[in-house]
N, C-alpha and C positions, 0 to 999 in steps of 0.2 A: 336775635337782633337781625332786622331787616337790612340787606345790602342796599347799596346806593349806587346808581348810575347818574352820573353828572353831565349836564350839557351848559355850555356857556350862553346860549340863547333859547329863547322859545322859537322852534322851528315850525314852519308851516306843515310839515310832515305829521305833527301832533294834532292837527285838525280833526275833529271828530274821534279822538283817542281819549280812553279814561286814564290819563296819566296821573291823576290825582289819587288813584288806587294803585296798589302793587301790580306791577307787571311781571311776566315770567319770561326768563331767557330760555327760549326753545331750540336755538342752534347757533353755532359758531363756524363760520367759513373762513379759512384763510385764503386771501386773495391779494394779487399784485395789482398795484393802481393802474398799470397799462391795460388791465383787463376790464376796467369798469368804463362803462360809456359815458359820454360827456352828460347825457340826460340823467343817469343815475347819480352822477356826482353832483349835478345841480339839485336834484331831488333831496339828496342826503344832507347837502352842506348850505343849503339857502336858508337865509334869515333876513329880516328886515328891521332897520333902526330908522324910526322916524320916517317911514314909508320908502326908505332908500333900500333897494336890494344888496345884500352882501352874500359872499359864499366863504364858509370856513375854509382856509387853506388847507390842502392835503399835501404835506411836504415830504412824507416819507414815501418809500416805494412798497412796503409790504403792510397789509392791513388785516385785521379781523372785522368780517362783516358780522355783526351781532343781529339776531332776529329776536325780537321781543314780541310778546302777545299780550294785549291788555285784557281785563277780566270779561270784555264783550267778544273776546276771540279775534280782534283785529290785530293785524301784525304790523310792525314798523321795524326799520332798520337803523343802525348806527355803525359808523367805522370808527374802529380804534386802532391806533398804531400798534404794531406787533413789537412787544418786549418780552423777554423770557418769563417774567413774574407775571405779566398780563395775560399772556397766552394761556399759561397754567390756570391762572385765577378764573378766567372766564370758561375755559374748557371744563374745569371742575365745577363750574356754576350752573351748567345747563340743568333746567328743572328747577332752579331756585327763583325766588320773587324778589324784586327789586323796587325800591322807591326812587322814583324819578325826581331828580332835584335840578331845577334851572337855575343856576347861579346869578344870572342877570336879574332875576325876580326876587332874589333873597336880599332882605334888607341888610346894608352894612351898618354896623354899630359903631 
């Protein structure tokens, strides 16, 4: 069974990526929010709704920066809040493939 990584929105960072095919988790980096540049935060959290720019809020202090590679070898990142089980899950999943699920695009029944 393919693991899933969920995103609440379709982010511009997905442009030119093959996220319709499985992506591979290639690295996990533990990082403090204060060590992230404003430019990186904007890149990683920016999305648009009806042409208006929004940024997904980063409310925690400790994050995992997950590095994924699509089947063409293009990298993208995502930040996930550190919790005990999530940290173990992602560290144990390096090398595994994931299906990207954009929940705002999933039809509600």
